[in-house]
N, C-alpha and C positions, 0 to 999 in steps of 0.2 A: 730157725736161725738162718740168717742170710748166708749165701754161699759165695765164696771167692772164685770167680771164673776167669779163665784166660780170654782175652778179647777175641771175638769172632765177628764175621761179617754180619750175621743175623742180630747182633747186638745194636746195630746202628740206630734203628728207630727209638729204642728205649734210652740209649745214650744221649741222643739229641734232645729228647724230652727232659732228661735229667739236667743237661746243661742249660736249656732254656728256662726251666722252672726255678733253677737255683742261681741264675746269673747275677741278680742283684745281691743275693746273700754272699756269693763268692767275692764279688767286687768290693765288698765292705772290708775284706781282710787280705785279698790277694789281687794281683793285677788282672784287670778284665781282659777277656780274650778278644774283644772287639767284634764288630759286626761281620767282618769278613770270615771269621771262624764259622759262623752260622750259615752264611751264604754258600760257603765252599765246603760244608760239612762232609758231604759224600766223598769228595776227592780226598779230603784230609783223613777220613776214616780208612779209606783204601790205602793211603800212604802209610798209616800206622801199621796196618796189617802186613804191608810189604817189609817195613822195618823189623817187625816182630819175626817174620819168616826168615829174615837174614840173621837173626840172633843178636842184633845190636840193641834191641829194646824188648821189654816184656811188659805187656799191658794187661791189667786185671780190673774186673768190675766186681763190686760187692752187689749181689743180686738177691732181692727178696723172693720168697716162694712164688709170688704172682708174676715174676719177671721184671718188676720195677728195679731200675738201677738206683742204688742208694749211695754208691761211692765209686771212686776211681783210685787205683793204686798202681802207679807206673814205675818201672825200673828203666831208666834211659841211659844211653851211652855206656852200655855194658861192654867192658873190655878188661883184660888182665885181672880178672877176679873182683873188679869193682863196678859199681853202678850208682847212679843218682836216683834216690827215691823221691817221688812226688805223690801227693794224695789230696783228695778233696771229698767231702762227705756232704750229702744233702742236708739242708737245714733241718728237716723233720726227723733225721736220723741221728742228730747230735745228742750228746749227753747220756748215751747208753753204753758207752764202752766199745762201740762197733769199730771205730777207727783203730783203737789200741789193739783189739783182737785181730783185725785184718792185717795190721803191720806185723804182728807176731807170726801170723800165717805166712806172710811174705818172706819172713826170715827163713822159714823151713823150705820154701820153694827155692830161695836163693842157694841154700846149701845142697839140697837134694836134687834139684833139677837144673839150675843155671850155673853151678860151680862158682858162685860169688862168695867172697869172704869178707868184703868191706862194702858198706853202703855210706854214701854221703847224702845229705839233705840240707835244705835251707828253708827258712820261713821269715817272713817280714817280722819286724819287731812287734808290730801291732797284732799279729796273728797268734794270740796267746793260746788258742785251742790247739793248733798244730804244734806249737812249741811244747805244750804239755804232753801231747801224744809222743813226740820224739823223746822227751825226757823220760816218760814212763816206760818206754820200750828200750831204754839203755843207750840212746844216742847221747853223745857228749859234745858240748859246744866247742868248736875249734879255735875260736878267738879271731878267725879271719873276718875281714870286712866284706860283707856281701851286699850287693845292690840288686834288687829284683824289680825291674821296670821302674827304676827311679826311686824305689822305696828302700830304706835301710833294713837290712836283714841280719840274721844270725846263721852261720854255717855250723853243721853238725856232722859227726862221723860215728859209725857203729861197726865194730869188728864182730864177725859172726862165728867163725870157726872155733870150735871148742868152748863155746859160751853156753850158759844156761839161757835158753831162749824164751823162758816164761812158762806159764802153766800148760800151754799146749805142746810143749817141747817133748819129743820122744826121747831126748837125751837127758832128761831130768834124772837125778840120782834117787 
């Protein structure tokens, strides 16, 4: 079973491979990162680690037993008990429930480690897979108009505190 790991400096090579190998797949449903992302990857990775150390963001990778990165699950703009969740999964890892399971694990980290009570998320209208994960994990569409790099999207919210977080929840009755 893949492990959800907090982003570390030594993840950089595997993370860059993940982003390169899945770039076209991601671009089909979410805005492309652009060439500068790959050119400046080392500096960007270090900047993410700095943000994480400051507590404003919490970055996680879904890592296979062999060290291959299968997904990213990020909590950004963490403040006052809320954060924005963003995630992406490698093409070869889709359709197995890995994103749903990882999002549920993120919920537990939010409550137990990061003192977060509310998550926001957004997905483009055409990104049906991410929208399905959000719905399956209890996110509710907010009705707000969202634009993601020029593409129409849907905003979501998920309250965490005192909720049944799913099968992995230690809070299940």
